[in-house]
MARKERO-893093 format. One record per residue: x, y negated, z negated of N, C-alpha, C in turn; residue in three letters. Coordinates in nm, 4 decimals. Each point is the difference from the previous one (the first is absolute). Layout:
N
X|Y|Z|X|Y|Z|X|Y|Z|Ala
...
This chain:
60
-9.1984|-2.1673|5.5792|-0.1128|-0.0311|-0.0846|0.0391|-0.1131|-0.0961|Met
-0.0909|-0.0897|-0.0225|0.0215|-0.1138|-0.0888|-0.0284|0.0417|-0.1446|Lys
0.0933|-0.0307|-0.0881|-0.0173|0.0302|-0.1415|-0.0284|-0.1297|-0.0744|Thr
-0.0953|0.0072|-0.0902|-0.0423|-0.1163|-0.0784|0.0280|0.0262|-0.1474|Ile
0.0498|-0.1019|-0.0711|0.0116|0.0097|-0.1450|-0.0935|-0.1020|-0.0631|Glu
-0.0455|0.0313|-0.1196|-0.0953|-0.0844|-0.0703|0.0570|-0.0439|-0.1338|Tyr
-0.0492|-0.1135|-0.0472|0.0422|-0.0547|-0.1282|-0.1217|-0.0651|-0.0662|Gln
-0.0189|0.0264|-0.1282|-0.1075|-0.0637|-0.0760|0.0623|-0.1033|-0.0948|Ala
-0.0559|-0.1208|0.0009|0.0480|-0.1078|-0.0860|-0.1208|-0.0561|-0.0745|Val
0.0097|-0.0113|-0.1318|-0.1107|-0.0570|-0.0757|-0.0257|-0.1440|0.0438|Tyr
-0.1262|-0.0328|0.0169|-0.0415|-0.1334|0.0429|0.0631|-0.1078|-0.0877|Phe
0.0081|0.0256|-0.1297|0.0556|-0.0989|-0.0938|0.1466|-0.0314|0.0288|Ser
0.0730|0.0905|0.0641|0.1414|-0.0241|0.0346|0.0133|-0.0946|0.1196|Lys
-0.1095|-0.0229|0.0719|0.0027|-0.0838|0.1198|-0.0667|-0.1354|-0.0204|Leu
-0.0272|-0.0332|-0.1255|-0.0644|-0.1278|-0.0286|0.0951|-0.0928|-0.0739|Thr
-0.0316|-0.1265|0.0060|0.0753|-0.0986|-0.0773|-0.0383|0.0156|-0.1471|Lys
0.0741|-0.0601|-0.0885|-0.0314|0.0134|-0.1437|-0.1474|-0.0288|-0.0314|Pro
-0.0522|0.0777|-0.0919|-0.1375|-0.0123|-0.0489|-0.1030|0.0443|0.1037|His
0.0429|0.0744|0.1033|-0.0899|0.0648|0.0964|-0.0945|-0.0956|0.0710|Tyr
0.0421|-0.1220|0.0235|-0.0903|-0.0967|0.0619|-0.0052|0.0119|0.1510|Gln
0.1126|0.0328|0.0636|-0.0003|0.0121|0.1452|0.1139|0.0897|0.0456|Glu
-0.0141|0.0553|0.1197|0.1045|0.0844|0.0555|0.1276|-0.0794|0.0233|Leu
0.1121|0.0621|-0.0226|0.1290|-0.0621|0.0251|0.0417|0.0367|0.1428|Asp
-0.0182|-0.0916|0.0918|0.0283|0.0254|0.1406|0.1477|0.0301|0.0228|Met
0.0878|-0.0538|-0.0830|0.1429|0.0285|0.0120|0.0264|0.1498|-0.0192|His
-0.0635|0.0590|-0.1008|0.0173|0.1432|-0.0258|-0.0550|0.0829|0.1162|Lys
-0.1156|-0.0398|0.0530|-0.0575|0.0726|0.1139|0.0889|-0.0124|0.1232|Leu
0.0556|-0.1179|0.0235|0.0895|-0.0193|0.1144|0.1278|0.0823|-0.0138|Asn
0.0509|0.0149|-0.1221|0.1188|0.0833|-0.0214|-0.0289|0.1447|0.0393|Glu
-0.1154|0.0498|-0.0397|-0.0375|0.1364|0.0376|-0.0150|0.0117|0.1516|Leu
-0.0587|-0.1007|0.0620|-0.0159|-0.0004|0.1453|0.1337|0.0012|0.0721|Gly
0.0969|-0.0729|-0.0516|0.1333|-0.0013|0.0607|0.0675|0.1361|-0.0085|Glu
-0.0386|0.0789|-0.0998|0.0540|0.1358|-0.0149|-0.0778|0.1005|0.0839|Glu
-0.1003|-0.0484|0.0743|-0.0766|0.0883|0.0872|-0.1293|0.0529|-0.0602|Gly
-0.0325|-0.0402|-0.1221|-0.1214|0.0483|-0.0661|-0.1217|-0.0762|0.0505|Trp
-0.1088|0.0728|0.0221|-0.1264|-0.0571|0.0471|-0.1106|0.0393|-0.0979|Glu
-0.0748|-0.0982|-0.0493|-0.1098|0.0268|-0.0923|-0.1134|0.0690|0.0745|Leu
-0.0431|0.1165|-0.0504|-0.1075|0.0729|0.0676|-0.1272|0.0097|-0.0826|Val
0.0117|-0.0127|-0.1340|-0.1186|0.0131|-0.0828|0.0293|-0.0492|-0.1413|Ser
-0.1072|-0.0349|-0.0703|0.0090|-0.0295|-0.1432|-0.1009|0.0908|-0.0681|Ile
0.0505|0.0870|-0.0881|-0.0841|0.1002|-0.0644|0.0319|0.0028|-0.1489|Val
-0.1012|-0.0117|-0.0827|0.0149|0.0112|-0.1455|0.1146|-0.0844|-0.0549|Ser
0.0100|-0.1233|0.0472|0.1016|-0.0910|-0.0505|0.1393|0.0221|0.0565|Gly
0.0119|0.0874|0.0998|0.1291|0.0234|0.0628|-0.0065|-0.0366|0.1480|Gln
0.1051|-0.0635|0.0479|0.0128|-0.0323|0.1415|0.0787|0.1130|0.0651|Cys
-0.0548|0.0572|0.1048|0.0646|0.1102|0.0707|0.0648|-0.0556|0.1258|Ile
0.1303|0.0220|0.0125|0.0772|-0.0457|0.1148|0.0511|0.1209|0.0770|Phe
0.0229|-0.0182|0.1304|0.0618|0.1050|0.0805|0.1058|-0.0621|0.0899|Lys
0.0940|0.0846|0.0439|0.0978|-0.0412|0.1006|0.0509|0.1244|0.0713|Arg
0.0427|-0.0209|0.1222|0.0543|0.1095|0.0791|0.1402|0.0328|-0.0503|Ala
0.0301|0.1282|-0.0021|0.1328|0.0460|-0.0386|0.0805|0.0173|0.1277|Val
0.1154|-0.0615|0.0038|0.0858|0.0147|0.1166|0.1071|0.1025|-0.0301|Thr
-0.0044|0.1097|0.0710|0.0989|0.1066|-0.0187|0.1233|-0.0285|0.0823|Ala
0.1132|0.0077|-0.0627|0.1250|-0.0197|0.0731|0.0542|0.1382|0.0365|Gln
0.0240|0.0173|0.1271|0.0505|0.1291|0.0468|0.1443|0.0202|-0.0434|Leu
0.0293|0.1208|-0.0404|0.1365|0.0355|-0.0358|0.0789|0.0184|0.1294|Asp
0.1002|-0.0799|0.0212|0.0780|0.0019|0.1236|0.0675|0.1355|0.0250|Glu
0.0296|0.0752|-0.1045|0.0683|0.1280|0.0165|-0.0934|0.1081|0.0551|Thr
-0.1303|-0.0210|-0.0078|-0.0963|0.1006|0.0451|-0.0407|-0.0196|0.1454|Lys
0.0521|-0.1001|0.0665|-0.0353|-0.0237|0.1411|0.0734|0.0917|0.0904|Arg
């Protein structure tokens, strides 16, 4: 089964100074970490990414 984790980031944290436009560099950094923007709700950007479970080799 695929496990998903979520993260909420305030919209203001993803904008350039004085809230004039989105900072694409910040969005690209999140994308490189596997985060995908799924919604913007009440001033917060909601991101999700798949959780990759690493199997414990001793349990095989």
